[in-house]
N, C-alpha and C positions, 0 to 999 in steps of 0.2 A: 181649136187647138189642129196642128199639123199631124199627117199619118205619122210622122215619124216620132212625134212628142207622144202620141197615143200608142203607139208601140212601147216606148220606154215606161210608160206608165203603166200599161199592161204586165210588163216583165218585173216591174217593182214591185207591183201590187197582187201578182200571182199568188194564188192560194197555198203555194207549196215553195220551199226555199229552192233557188235557182244560183247556182255557180259555175263559172266557166274556168276550167282549170287549164295549164300550160305545165306539162312535168309536174304536176303535185303542186305546183303553185295556183294560189285563187287571183287570179287576174281580172274578175268582175263578177259582182253578187247581187242578189236582189235583196231589196228590203227586208222579205220574209225572210230569207235565209240567215241574215246579219239578227235580226230580233230572235229567231230559233233558237240560235246560239249563245245572243245573249251580248253581243258587240256590234258597233256602228261599223257601216261599211268600210270607212275608210282603215278601220283596222285589220280588216282581212285582205283588203287588197294587197297584193304581191307578198301576199306570208305563205309558209309552207300548209300544207294540211295536216300537219303533223301539232299545229297549235291547238288542233281540234279534239286529240286524243289525250288522256288523263297522264301517259307515259309512252316511252319509246317502244316498250316493250308491246304495247296494246296498238300502238300505230304498225309496228312491224310485222304482227300476228296477223292483222287483216287487210293491211295495204295491197296485197298483190294476188288476192282470191278470184278477184273479176279477170284478172290479164288474158286468160286464155278465151272467155267467151267473149272479150274485147274483139281480141286479135280475129278468133273465127265469124261471129256473128255482128260485131260492130256495137252490143249491149250489152249490159249486164244488171241483173236485180236482185235483191235481198233484203231482209229485216234484220236490224241492227241496233244495237241500244248505244246511244251516243251522249253526251254530256254538255250541259250548259256550261258556259264562263265560270256559272257559282258552282260547280258540280251537281247540280241535279241532274239525275240521269232522265232521259225520255227512250221510246220505242217509235224507230222509225222505220218507212221503206225507204229505200235508196236504190236511185236507178242513175246509171250512167250511160252514155252514148259519146263514143269514140269519133272525132271527127276526121283522124288520121289511124286508121286500121291498121298500116302495117308498123305504125309506131302508136298503140293504146294511149298512151299516156302524154304524147305530146300536144296534143289537144283532145279535150274531153269536157261534154255538159253534162253535170251533176243536177240530181234532183233530192232534196229529202223533205216528205211527207210524215208528218207527226200522225203516227198509228194511237201511240197511250202515252200519256205521262206519269202512269203505272207501270213499274216493273215488278214479273213476276220473281220473289225472292227464291231465288235458285243459287245452292249451294253445291258444290263438288267435292266428293271425296278426298282424299290424298291420290289413291291411285287416278281417278278419272283425272284432277289436276297434271299427275307425269303423265297422262295418254295425250292430254289435249297440248301440253308443252311441245311433247315430240311431234304431234298431227301439225303444229303451228310453225313447225323445222322441215314439212313436206315429207315426215317420214312415212314409209309405208309400216301395215300391220308386223309385217316379217321384223323390219328393221327395228322397231319398237320392242318387237318382244325380245331381239337381242340385246338390245341395250338395257332392259329392266330385267333380263335373267327371266322371260315368262315365257308361257308358250303362246303361239302366235293364236291360239282359241281362246285363251283368256283376253288378248289384247281386242280379239273381234267381238266378244262377251261386253266386254267395257263399250268400245265403241258402239254398239247397238244398244247398249242401255242409254248411252249420250243423247243418242240420234231421238229416240224414243222421248228422253227426258226434255229435249229441245223441239221436238215435232218437227224436224228438220230430215231432208232426204241424203245429204252426204256431208263429207266432213268440210268441204269447202262454206255449207250454208253454218254448219255447226260453229265454226271458226268466227263467223260473223256475227253469231251470239254471244260469243265470249266478251263482246267488250261491256263492260259494268258488272260482269257476272264477279262477284266474291269469292277470290282464291284465297 
């Protein structure tokens, strides 16, 4: 086998899913990535990443949370719940590396590694849902307080409770965990 063939075999059979994207369009992926999501590689090629999310709201809530770290450091990682083609959720570690730091989404390499096929059954209270929705719009605690006619302290208390519930450090990590959560 030639070196190039060995490199392609290693890419295709890597133990984690790997995908090359250009402006959120999947340009190339390995077999592990396709299998992880329940597709054939040809079904994913030249398709928007949006197809891997249950709905547009889910996609929009999560899609930009890593942009700032990608611009600053060229890498981003989090843990998130994704869904397979058949709707089965799985918990994975997501990592991204941009190849064009000045325009991080122009070309990126992403990886997905399964952490668990069992998802903790986490339900949000109506108030928590309201706050997560506002956070997904990029609003601050003060802005959320004004929009919901609550005190900023109440918003901070709910945010703190959400961070503890999901064992995360900040709103970006919290939003990454919202995929697959029962709203």
